N, C-alpha and C positions, 0 to 999 in steps of 0.2 A: 505494500500500500504505500511506502514511501518513493516509491518511482513518479515520476512525472507523466500524468495520462495527458495524452493526444487527444484531439477533438475528433470522435468517431461516430459517423452517422449522424452527426447532428444531436449527439444526446447531451446535455446538461454537463458542464464541470466546471470547478472553480473553488475557492474556500468558501466554508461556513465561516461564520461569525461564532465566536463560543465567550458566555459571560459567565465570569467566575466569581467565584466568592471574596468578599473584602480581602485583598494581602494575597490572594492563594493562585495568583498566576501560574509562579513557579512549580507549585503541585500539581496542578490540574495538567499543567505541559509534561510533565514528566510520566503521569499515569498516562494520559492519551499516547505517549510515545513507546511506553510500556505495552499499549493496546495494537501496537502498530499503526496507527495512526501518523501522519504527517503534520505534526504540529508549528507554528511560526510565532515565536511572539517577539515582535521589534520591541528592542532595549535601548536606551537612551543615557546620558551620563546627564546628570545632573549634582548642583552643588549642592550639601547637606551642612549646615552646621550647627553644632553641638556643643556647650561648656567650653565656648570660645575656641573650636575648633574647626575647620573648614575641611570636610573630604569630600572625593568626587564620590555615587554610589551610581550602580546602575537601575535604574526604573522604565516599566514597562511604558513604552511611546504612549499605549492606550490602556492607562490603567483599570484593568479591570475585565479586559476583552483579551483575547488570542485568536489566531487562526488555525482552520484546521482544513486541509486538501480533501474534498471528498466526492464522491460522484454517486449522488441519493437514486440516482436509478440502478445501478450495478453494486452498490456496497452498503451494509447494514450502517446506519448511522444513527440509530437509538442508541448504542450501550455509551455513546457519547454523555448522554443525559445525565447517566448513572454514575458518571465517573467522577473521582473523590477529587472534590477543588474546584465542580463545574456546579456552577446554577443554574443556566438553560444556553439555549442554544438561541439565536435569533431567525425568528421563523415567519415566513410567509404564511398563511394556513396550516396544514398540519406538516407541511416539508420545510427543511431550513431553506433559509434565503442565502444564496448565493451571491459573492461578488466577485468581478473578474479575476483572473490569474495576472493581469498586466498589473492592477492597482499592488499586490502583494511582492512582486518582482521590482517595479518600481521600488518599492521600500527597501529589496535586498540589494538595489544597486548603490542606494545610499549608503551601505554597511561599510566600514573599516573596521576590521579583527572583532567583528560580531555585534558592533553599536552601531546603531542608526549617528551618522553626522549631520551636525546643523550646517548651513548654507552660512557661507563666512558673513558678516552684518557690514553692509556697506559703510557702516559707521564708526568711530574710531574716538578714543579719549583726548580730547585738545582740540577736536575739529568743530569748525565754526560752521552752521547752519541755520536755514532762515524757516523761522518756523509758519506751521499754516492755521488755519482757524481760528478760535477768539485771538490770537496775538498773531494774527497773520501781518508780517511782512519783517516782525522784531529778529534782531540777530543772536544767535546764543551760543552759550560754548560748550562741548558737550565734557561732562567730568565723571560720568560714570556710566556703564551700560549691563544689564544684567542678562541672562540668560533667557529671559520670557519678552526681549523687545522692548524693553522698559527702557528709557533714557533719564537720567539726571543730567539736568544744562543749567548753567547760569545765565541770566539776562540779565539787560538795565531793563527797570519797570518803575517808573515815577522817581527817577533820578537816584535809585536803587538798586541793589546788585541782588537779586532774588534766586533762590536756589530752585527750580522746579523740575516733577517728576513726570514726566509724559512717555507716551504710546511713540513707537517709530515709524507710525503712518502720521505723524502729527508734524513732521519736518523735512526738510528736502536741503538738499546739499548747495551751498552758496555758490 
């Protein structure tokens, strides 16, 4: 079942989306593989701070979900529902709802050493940017970038330097 399936006589193929129990993606993943299902759980590195320490940890890209390659017309998929760590399967009616193989392959193409790599940010600390929206036209300097596309900038507002945290979509390069 781990082999990639070809498209045979128009039969549906794809990836089922499995909803896992909270923080049990790794348990569901291991148990599905033990049952010879081809499972995939994309991971991403995140920074975690605890007790004045910052560490990088691996977390699921889609918390609470993972993917299983199935052919519902040729393969028994109901054992997935009783797998330890699995809450349910995303379904359309009685059968599993499938996503296209191209979506999962595009995720796998962004992996480096088994971890999804975020696209590099077009912004860097110290860069001058132009504000859009409510502060449209003002020029600011980036002083901090975080992993959720939030930026902290310094800008002149009412004759004072103000520190503001904004989304990356609210600025443009100068």
